[in-house]
C-alpha atoms as one frame of an Amber mdcrd trajectory, in Angstrom:
protein
   0.263   0.344  -0.119   1.654   3.101  -1.204   1.656   6.027   1.306  -0.138
   9.021   0.164   1.529  11.753   2.600   3.558  14.050   0.476   6.820  14.881
   0.785   7.996  18.865   1.125  10.096  19.870  -1.759  13.303  21.522  -0.750
  13.002  25.421  -0.884  15.339  26.716  -3.879  18.403  28.901  -2.972  16.487
  32.245  -4.100  14.068  32.142  -1.597  16.243  31.670   0.929  18.499  34.455
  -0.450  14.827  37.056   0.386  14.420  35.659   3.959  18.117  35.975   5.004
  18.909  39.035   7.233  21.707  40.095   4.546  19.350  39.916   2.077  16.583
  41.959   4.088  19.403  44.466   5.091  20.495  44.449   0.960  16.947  45.500
   0.041  16.642  48.095   3.025  20.081  49.612   1.637  19.194  49.506  -2.111
  15.767  50.639  -1.640  16.842  53.667   1.160  19.896  54.754  -1.342  17.345
  54.998  -4.457  14.908  56.936  -1.878  18.173  58.520  -0.542  19.350  59.630
  -4.038  16.287  61.266  -5.229  15.634  63.136  -2.215  19.495  63.736  -2.705
  18.784  65.087  -6.411  15.708  66.773  -5.481  17.082  68.582  -2.755  20.061
  69.695  -4.815  17.572  70.775  -7.797  15.702  73.151  -5.383  18.205  74.693
  -3.679  20.373  75.353  -6.482  17.291  77.135  -8.075  17.274  78.742  -4.559
  20.284  80.344  -4.713  19.924  81.208  -8.471  17.146  83.457  -7.022  18.707
  84.283  -4.342  21.578  85.506  -6.669  18.628  86.897  -8.614  17.705  89.234
  -5.364  20.908  90.108  -4.782  21.473  91.485  -8.187  18.105  92.888  -8.282
  19.172  94.705  -4.914  22.285  95.743  -6.436  20.614  97.708  -9.869  18.036
  99.549  -7.426  21.060 100.388  -5.308  23.009 101.693  -8.303  19.778 103.646
  -9.866  19.531 105.048  -6.434  22.950 106.155  -6.432  22.989 107.538 -10.791
  20.567 110.043  -9.494  22.471 110.920  -6.068  25.420 111.739  -8.043  23.872
 113.251 -11.278  22.202 115.596  -8.463  25.740 116.432  -6.391  27.633 117.108
  -9.934  24.740 119.578 -11.143  25.513 121.305  -7.410  29.043 121.257  -7.381
  29.526 122.561 -11.151  26.616 125.674 -10.355  29.201 125.754  -7.170  31.822
 126.716  -9.402  30.829 128.197 -11.942  28.826 131.438  -9.327  32.065 131.181
  -6.711  35.105 129.758  -8.862  35.355 127.168  -5.771  38.121 125.012  -6.813
  36.997 122.178  -4.646  33.839 122.245  -5.829  35.426 121.203  -9.289  37.744
 118.260  -7.776  34.219 116.883  -6.242  32.370 117.183  -9.764  35.383 115.554
 -11.246  35.150 112.561  -8.736  31.521 112.189  -8.897  32.016 112.121 -12.871
  34.131 109.436 -12.793  32.095 106.978  -9.974  29.513 108.133 -12.466  30.901
 106.193 -14.938  31.293 102.773 -12.951  27.832 102.678 -11.555  26.496 103.728
 -15.506  28.793 100.060 -15.931  28.056  98.283 -14.115  24.257  99.184 -14.228
  24.423  98.404 -18.068  26.592  94.583 -17.152  23.677  93.923 -14.399  20.676
  94.711 -16.391  19.018  92.327 -18.851  21.359  91.515 -21.802  18.109  91.299
 -24.133  14.687  93.013 -24.580  13.379  96.291 -23.624  15.454  96.819 -20.523
  18.623  96.615 -22.500  17.046  99.562 -25.001  16.037 101.348 -21.466  19.613
 101.412 -20.193  21.431 102.325 -23.075  19.133 105.294 -23.874  19.859 106.342
 -20.215  23.281 106.150 -20.418  23.311 108.564 -23.652  21.076 110.681 -21.775
  24.077 110.883 -18.863  26.738 111.648 -21.524  24.811 114.535 -22.925  24.039
 115.742 -19.357  27.766 115.360 -18.700  28.492 116.903 -21.688  26.438 119.772
 -20.805  27.814 120.677 -17.304  31.443 119.996 -18.932  30.605 123.089 -21.531
  29.121 125.266 -19.039  32.554 124.549 -16.844  34.480 124.978 -20.098  32.874
 128.930 -20.552  33.312 129.915 -16.605  37.255 128.688 -16.978  37.122 131.262
 -20.314  35.589 133.823 -17.901  32.286 133.769 -20.346  29.952 133.122 -16.963
  27.026 134.164 -19.048  27.392 131.694 -21.177  27.527 128.712 -18.520  23.723
 129.457 -17.576  22.135 127.485 -20.987  24.606 124.206 -20.702  23.160 124.567
 -16.450  19.563 124.591 -17.507  19.979 122.230 -20.073  21.407 120.055 -17.778
  18.684 120.176 -15.468  16.142 119.494 -18.262  18.397 115.996 -19.010  18.632
 115.442 -15.296  14.678 115.185 -14.781  14.139 112.700 -18.144  17.499 110.882
 -16.709  15.439 110.854 -13.042  11.851 109.992 -14.817  13.469 107.112 -17.184
  15.407 105.582 -13.502  12.289 105.907 -11.591  10.248 103.412 -14.675  13.756
 101.399 -14.324  13.232 101.137 -10.600   9.662 100.206 -10.501  10.427  97.661
 -13.214  12.950  96.633 -11.021  10.944  96.390  -7.580   8.518  94.128  -9.770
  11.118  91.775 -11.021  12.291  91.743  -7.002   9.431  90.753  -5.723   9.205
  87.877  -8.571  12.563  86.659  -7.451  11.926  86.853  -3.934   8.426  84.780
  -3.935  10.806  82.100  -6.283  13.592  82.026  -3.569  10.855  81.747  -0.913
   9.309  78.511  -2.861  12.408  76.688  -3.831  13.707  77.290  -0.268  10.685
  75.842   1.219  10.474  72.890  -1.028  14.389  72.460  -0.689  13.976  72.326
   3.579  10.883  70.005   2.939  13.374  67.958   0.770  16.476  67.971   3.097
  13.890  67.093   5.995  13.226  64.114   3.753  16.644  63.084   2.599  17.123
  63.463   6.973  14.727  60.475   7.347  15.327  58.699   4.207  19.458  58.807
   5.575  18.557  56.924   9.252  17.314  53.305   7.196  20.882  52.804   6.730
  22.330  54.521   9.008  24.655  51.469   9.931  26.062  50.955   6.563  26.727
  54.508   6.088  28.441  54.486   9.285  30.970  51.790   7.754  31.559  54.266
   4.875  31.690  57.246   7.130  34.739  55.293   9.078  36.609  53.675   5.732
  36.360  56.848   4.658  38.105  58.420   7.484  40.610  55.855   7.467  41.371
  56.771   3.568  41.267  60.178   4.352  44.242  59.522   7.284  46.077  57.373
   5.052  46.066  60.103   2.520  46.806  62.986   5.314  49.977  60.843   5.999
  50.728  60.592   2.489  50.528  64.376   1.764  52.653  64.747   5.111  55.601
  62.502   3.313  55.096  63.981   0.478  55.417  67.606   2.069  58.085  66.156
   4.302  59.930  65.274   0.743  59.264  68.507  -0.711  61.113  70.062   2.163
  63.989  67.791   2.150  64.947  68.712  -1.866  63.212  71.626  -2.313  66.297
  73.950  -4.169  65.889  76.960  -1.185  66.879  76.588   1.888  63.928  76.546
   4.793  64.055  76.862   8.133  60.803  75.994  10.594  60.823  78.086  14.002
  59.021  78.560  17.312  57.515  81.618  17.522  59.861  83.077  19.754  62.404
  82.492  16.631  63.833  79.016  18.197  64.746  77.133  15.510  63.119  73.678
  15.565  64.357  72.153  11.894  66.033  73.447   8.597  66.231  71.650   5.406
  69.299  70.170   3.484  69.924  73.102   1.247  70.536  75.492   4.104  72.220
  73.241   6.209  74.674  73.007   3.034  75.602  76.781   4.590  76.460  75.561
   7.797  79.540  73.859   8.974  79.307  70.499   9.265  79.591  69.795  12.614
  77.474  72.682  13.277  74.174  72.040  15.473  71.193  74.783  15.172  67.814
  72.818  16.468  67.142  75.053  19.612  69.524  77.961  18.885  67.840  81.492
  18.134  67.760  82.854  14.904  69.360  85.652  15.743  72.483  83.649  17.190
  72.567  81.614  13.676  72.041  84.704  11.602  72.763  88.224  13.679  72.644
  90.425  10.662  68.535  89.407   9.543  66.554  92.530   9.890  64.918  91.895
  13.153  62.153  94.580  13.217  60.857  92.999  10.169  60.760  89.624  11.351
  59.363  90.483  14.581  56.270  92.287  12.710  55.631  88.914  10.849  54.828
  87.696  14.033  52.997  90.421  15.983  50.719  90.753  12.798  50.704  87.498
  11.300  51.598  88.479   8.064  53.977  87.889   5.776  57.064  89.331   5.077
  59.687  89.811   1.753  63.047  90.937   2.373  65.100  91.530  -0.789  68.770
  91.525  -1.420  69.704  90.909   2.223  73.524  91.239   2.578  74.854  88.201
   5.038  78.503  87.684   6.102  77.867  85.208   9.103  76.407  81.979   9.306
  76.613  80.787  13.077  80.559  79.998  13.025  81.324  80.935   9.264  82.629
  84.576   8.744  83.682  86.655   6.322  81.167  85.348   3.731  79.723  87.570
   0.974  76.025  86.323   0.291  72.899  88.183  -0.361  68.914  86.078   0.139
  66.060  87.103  -0.797  63.988  85.950   2.135  60.050  85.434   2.909  59.294
  84.534   6.111  55.591  83.127   6.830  53.654  82.827   9.685  51.876  79.464
  10.825  48.446  80.389  12.005  46.120  78.338  14.726  43.391  79.677  16.330
  44.004  83.360  15.042  47.337  82.869  16.764  51.060  82.500  15.388  52.758
  78.667  16.229  55.468  78.896  13.908  57.336  80.791  11.616  58.489  79.315
   8.004  61.649  80.946   6.759  62.212  80.430   3.159  65.630  81.670   1.545
  66.863  82.060  -2.126  70.390  82.294  -2.232  70.548  85.361  -4.889  74.324
  86.067  -4.358  75.439  85.179  -7.856  72.980  87.690  -9.403  73.398  90.267
  -7.069  77.195  90.500  -7.600  77.033  90.138 -11.091  74.673  93.077 -11.233
  76.901  95.317  -8.913  79.771  94.360 -11.051  77.948  95.396 -14.082  77.174
  98.608 -11.967  80.749  98.996 -11.482  81.649  98.767 -15.333  79.008 100.617
 -15.865  80.416 103.508 -14.068  83.642 103.216 -14.743  83.156 103.363 -18.217
  80.871 106.598 -17.708  83.620 108.102 -15.750  86.750 107.326 -18.164  83.934
 108.966 -21.026  83.875 112.027 -19.292  86.896 113.899 -19.371  87.323 112.906
 -23.227  84.318 114.610 -23.941  84.882 117.867 -22.205  88.139 117.965 -23.680
  86.474 117.635 -27.052  83.946 120.214 -26.095  86.430 122.697 -25.399  88.322
 121.791 -28.736  84.888 122.312 -30.627  83.940 125.830 -28.978  87.877 126.875
 -29.768  87.136 125.442 -33.575  84.162 127.088 -33.669  85.639 131.078 -32.487
  88.576 129.744 -35.103  86.286 129.310 -37.803  82.972 131.884 -36.917  83.070
 133.518 -40.225  83.351 130.351 -42.805  80.725 127.791 -43.685  81.867 125.463
 -40.990  79.936 126.530 -38.180  76.671 125.189 -38.653  78.443 121.534 -39.300
  80.471 122.564 -35.355  77.215 123.787 -33.490  75.733 120.048 -34.610  78.841
 118.719 -33.453  78.812 120.484 -30.473  75.415 119.617 -30.251  76.040 115.990
 -29.905  78.840 116.292 -27.600  77.079 117.596 -25.528  74.103 115.409 -25.480
  76.598 112.308 -25.174  78.243 114.378 -22.337  74.608 114.470 -20.365  74.277
 111.025 -20.976  77.464 109.999 -19.208  76.822 112.168 -16.571  73.018 110.675
 -16.195  74.790 107.558 -15.918  77.266 108.516 -12.763  74.409 110.382 -11.484
  72.142 106.869 -11.728  74.717 105.216  -9.782  74.945 107.146  -6.939  71.804
 107.231  -6.439  71.541 103.489  -6.110  75.123 103.345  -3.825  72.775 105.478
  -1.541  76.193 108.189  -1.598  74.463 111.303  -2.816  74.109 113.707  -0.224
  71.109 115.919  -0.131  71.561 119.190   1.155  68.391 121.052   3.030  67.970
 124.590   1.423  64.886 126.847   1.838  64.086 127.370  -1.630  61.508 129.565
  -3.446  59.483 126.962  -5.338  57.864 129.327  -7.959  61.361 131.102  -9.223
  63.338 127.828  -8.852  60.727 126.338 -11.602  60.809 129.888 -13.620  64.678
 129.729 -13.948  63.968 126.006 -15.212  61.497 126.798 -17.978  63.865 130.024
 -18.931  66.970 127.409 -19.316  65.046 125.814 -22.087  64.496 128.294 -24.385
  66.396 127.445 -26.648  65.612 123.827 -26.927  61.978 125.036 -27.636  62.925
 127.178 -30.634  64.492 124.218 -31.856  61.909 121.733 -31.436  59.407 124.205
 -32.461  57.337 123.543 -28.720  56.394 126.058 -25.943  56.420 125.741 -22.197
  53.374 126.543 -20.610  53.769 127.756 -16.761  50.920 127.492 -14.407  51.486
 128.068 -10.672  50.048 130.065  -7.748  51.026 133.470  -7.285  51.872 133.124
  -3.302  55.595 131.999  -3.083  55.936 128.273  -2.076  58.932 128.011   0.240
  60.106 124.482   0.187  63.657 122.461   2.150  64.792 120.357  -0.656  68.062
 119.976  -2.404  68.502 122.729  -5.327  70.541 120.518  -7.732  68.185 117.498
  -7.191  65.197 119.439  -7.562  66.203 120.952 -10.834  67.699 117.781 -12.230
  64.461 115.951 -11.357  61.886 119.039 -13.001  64.508 119.524 -15.887  64.810
 115.344 -16.824  60.826 115.639 -17.319  60.609 119.190 -18.920  63.432 117.672
 -21.190  61.215 114.372 -21.630  58.308 116.133 -22.232  59.723 118.445 -24.932
  61.503 115.437 -27.121  57.758 114.297 -27.120  55.581 116.354 -28.166  54.370
 116.866 -31.754  55.836 120.566 -33.222  53.822 123.538 -32.584  52.738 122.401
 -29.790  52.700 123.481 -25.678  54.078 121.385 -22.779  52.156 122.486 -19.996
  53.562 122.918 -16.097  51.445 122.962 -13.301  53.153 123.409  -9.835  50.179
 122.852  -7.035  50.422 123.442  -2.626  49.046 121.429   0.010  48.896 121.235
   3.068  51.697 118.445   3.168  53.521 118.288  -0.190  53.864 120.097  -3.342
  52.962 118.421  -7.061  54.839 119.188 -10.062  52.946 117.954 -12.958  54.876
 118.008 -16.568  52.222 117.250 -19.367  52.508 116.783 -23.161  50.357 116.566
 -26.565  52.252 113.693 -27.350  51.440 109.833 -28.582  50.193 108.569 -25.340
  52.273 105.673 -23.563  51.490 101.782 -25.093  49.660  99.891 -22.381  52.174
  97.241 -22.427  54.725  99.866 -22.220  53.499 100.952 -18.850  55.062  98.689
 -15.791  58.355  98.738 -17.443  58.652 102.553 -17.810  60.799 103.491 -14.736
  63.231 100.617 -15.600  66.969 101.263 -16.088  68.340 101.153 -19.589  65.004
 100.228 -21.147  63.213 102.377 -24.241  59.849 101.409 -24.873  59.176 101.875
 -29.059  58.243 105.859 -29.220  61.638 106.264 -26.942  63.921 103.726 -29.522
  62.390 105.735 -32.445  63.077 109.289 -31.268  66.627 110.656 -31.098  69.535
 110.024 -28.566  68.491 108.761 -24.985  69.965 105.540 -22.897  66.479 104.679
 -21.293  67.627 106.174 -17.721  66.219 109.790 -17.595  62.991 108.427 -16.146
  64.698 106.010 -13.964  66.955 109.093 -12.750  64.010 111.173 -12.186  62.510
 108.250  -9.914  65.756 107.848  -8.101  65.987 111.565  -7.347  61.931 111.462
  -6.139  62.644 109.248  -3.693  66.029 110.163  -2.241  64.357 113.871  -2.345
  61.100 111.730   0.420  58.774 112.361  -2.502  57.139 109.886  -5.443  56.863
 110.442  -9.300  53.764 109.159 -11.266  52.152 109.498 -14.887  49.193 108.885
 -16.366  48.553 108.599 -20.248  46.331 108.187 -22.826  46.198 108.082 -26.742
  44.093 111.524 -26.917  45.178 113.780 -24.491  48.717 112.999 -24.026  50.991
 112.290 -21.231  51.573 114.211 -17.834  54.086 113.536 -15.415  53.311 113.943
 -11.787  56.199 114.736  -9.042  55.323 114.836  -5.342  57.282 116.001  -2.995
  56.974 116.485   0.998  55.904 120.159   1.530  58.738 120.763   4.333  59.125
 124.671   4.924  61.160 126.420   7.870  60.231 130.142   7.128  62.783 132.287
   8.961  61.429 135.410  11.353  62.418 138.879  10.018  62.456 141.666  12.579
């Protein structure tokens, strides 16, 4: 008799897998991951939209602020122009020019911030054109005032007022429109921010579903990060050890902790520097600059530091470029890194080159002076025959060469700091007038005139007369050289409470943008300088050295349409003697 009881079939591997704890955890992690990914993507999208909306809100707010600033600046420009025209107050004219420059920046910002297409772009372009007409009207009124025609200034002011009203109306339209746009952007920002917050809350809930796997992932990440940090430290140590420059690591009190092999190569083999004070090892380092690095927490760059002693090694001749880098921790300097580049070969070669230039210039000076006397004697002997013009040209060339040699010698003196400055009381007006008079013949030859503008009051200063004459003469000579014929060089003397300024302006071609950074480089000449006759490329460099020696500065502005203006600014030091 057969047994009718049914035997159970063994469960397949697939069914066992779905019932195991591992499978449940895996499925949970997968589902949670999908949910987290979806929530994360949604959160990211809404966050991005919220950020974009926030940026748009900031853009609208900046645009509104700029529109208000334009109205305010235009109103101030008109007031300052009226003040200057009616009272002649120079401060009002200065304020007007400053407002005009500021207005240009706001207009540019509004054009770039506004929509690139549509009526708003056309609207801002039209406003820009109206503002240009507004500025032109005020400029014309100011020019009429400067010509002494006060009555002719009034139409320009009236026109400027009319234009300002039109512009104000246009700006109000833009303001209203932008506020409407701002409202829409704020609503968009609020909506996306709320959705983003909701998605982030959902994301947090989904993350809890697989916190254990996430913890394992984080643990692995931390382990990998620690390993990467150790590798990075090892790479940093390798870089320090094999860097081609000297490196010293110190405590904040300048006690040496370590140094790389390049710096140790400067020491005696058996010398141990760990724990030694930096000032004991390198007593010639500028202590004030380095201690300021610790006090301020800011890096310091020291160029061309002369070193004759390193520890027990003396009688050295080294020149280092040094960078001191403070290492901060909790807003406090914990250590200092000193980076040292040995520039000895380059510096010594540069000084040898300078000595050679000085020697050559000195050796050329005496023969040139002698030949100048010889030419003068020949001119007296042949005064009545046809050789006179040839001798004059020869004398001019000889004097140019002598002037170049003297400039080279002057450059060497200022570079080495051996030029002694005398401090005498001078009348700057008379000094400048005398210099201008000395250029009469030079102006006749070049067909260039000089216009001198300076205050009627005597400007008394304490300075070195010879150096000041050299400085102003160099700038004037340079201006004449680059001035077209039948034009004028303008020299303007200005005085304030703390300084005097001497502007030398020429109407020649402007300085090329690529040449501006190199303009005060010794022995360098731009394309225009190479095309002009004569010159060694040291005139402006020498002028800069003289200005610095006098405690001042020299700067320039240059535009192709208006020419170039060099400005020497000197401290206004005076010592007026009392008279009984």
